[in-house]
C-alpha positions, 0 to 999 in steps of 0.5 A, spaced: 768 643 065 770 648 059 772 653 064 777 649 068 779 647 061 781 654 058 784 656 065 789 650 065 790 652 057 792 659 060 796 657 065 800 653 061 801 658 056 803 663 061 807 657 064 811 656 057 812 664 056 816 664 063 820 659 061 822 661 054 821 667 053 821 671 060 827 667 064 832 668 058 830 675 057 831 676 064 838 672 064 841 676 059 839 683 062 841 681 068 848 680 066 849 687 063 849 689 070 853 683 073 857 680 066 859 673 067 867 671 068 871 665 068 877 663 072 882 658 069 888 654 073 891 650 068 898 647 073 901 642 076 896 636 073 890 640 076 885 643 071 880 648 074 875 653 072 870 657 075 865 660 071 861 667 075 857 673 075 860 679 077 856 684 080 859 691 083 859 694 090 856 701 087 856 704 094 852 698 098 853 696 104 854 688 102 856 683 107 851 684 113 846 688 109 844 686 101 847 679 103 845 677 109 850 674 115 848 666 116 844 666 110 846 661 103 848 666 098 849 663 091 856 667 091 855 672 085 850 673 081 844 670 076 846 663 075 849 660 081 857 660 081 860 653 077 866 650 079 869 645 074 875 640 076 878 635 071 881 631 076 879 629 083 882 634 088 882 636 095 878 642 098 882 643 105 882 636 107 875 633 104 875 630 097 872 633 091 871 628 085 872 631 078 866 633 076 862 640 076 859 644 082 855 650 084 859 654 089 855 656 095 857 660 101 854 663 108 857 669 109 859 671 117 863 677 119 869 673 121 869 666 117 864 663 111 862 656 110 863 654 103 859 649 100 860 645 093 854 642 091 853 637 086 847 640 083 848 646 078 840 649 078 838 654 072 837 660 077 839 659 084 834 663 087 826 663 087 823 669 083 818 669 088 823 670 094 825 677 090 832 672 090 832 672 098 831 664 097 836 660 094 834 653 090 840 649 093 838 642 095 843 641 102 842 634 100 847 634 094 852 638 098 859 634 097 864 639 101 862 643 106 868 647 109 869 653 114 875 658 112 877 665 116 875 672 112 881 676 111 880 685 111 883 688 106 886 694 106 883 696 099 875 696 096 875 690 091 869 694 087 867 688 083 865 681 086 871 677 084 873 669 083 880 667 082 886 662 083 892 665 088 898 660 088 903 665 090 903 660 097 899 654 096 893 654 091 887 657 094 880 659 090 879 666 093 873 670 093 873 678 094 869 683 094 868 690 098 874 689 104 872 682 105 877 676 102 876 669 103 882 664 101 879 656 100 886 651 100 886 647 094 890 641 095 
């Protein structure tokens, strides 16, 4: 019984070290390679903000290899991307109430699924899977849409999320030679 008690104490100690020391350290270190970025839009009675981490291409083959097709991606690096809206909006034709959401995508060569989820998990992927499995809970999906990809003529080295209101308002994601536009109404 004493041995089991010590094993339990050691296990709890290791878990606490991971939670309060190792995880914050890993988060800080990874942000050196994929720095946190913010995109803001404050016009036309819309107050929108996106917080994401921006990895670089670094000569890698991204979509279809590093980021597999037909698998959920946390859309950036480090923590999941956060999308914040102060007012109710529509994504394409689907209602997205004011709030804070995690933004997930399922890339494909010709189209992407874009998912706004009401839960913003701490890291977005499981450590034991080496980052291959996300922690997204599909039961908390609020909006799930499909948008076409656009082939860019020039490589975008750093993953970029921003707003474009040159025609109608859209949130766009661009990396390598791929861009997707997410219409906001």
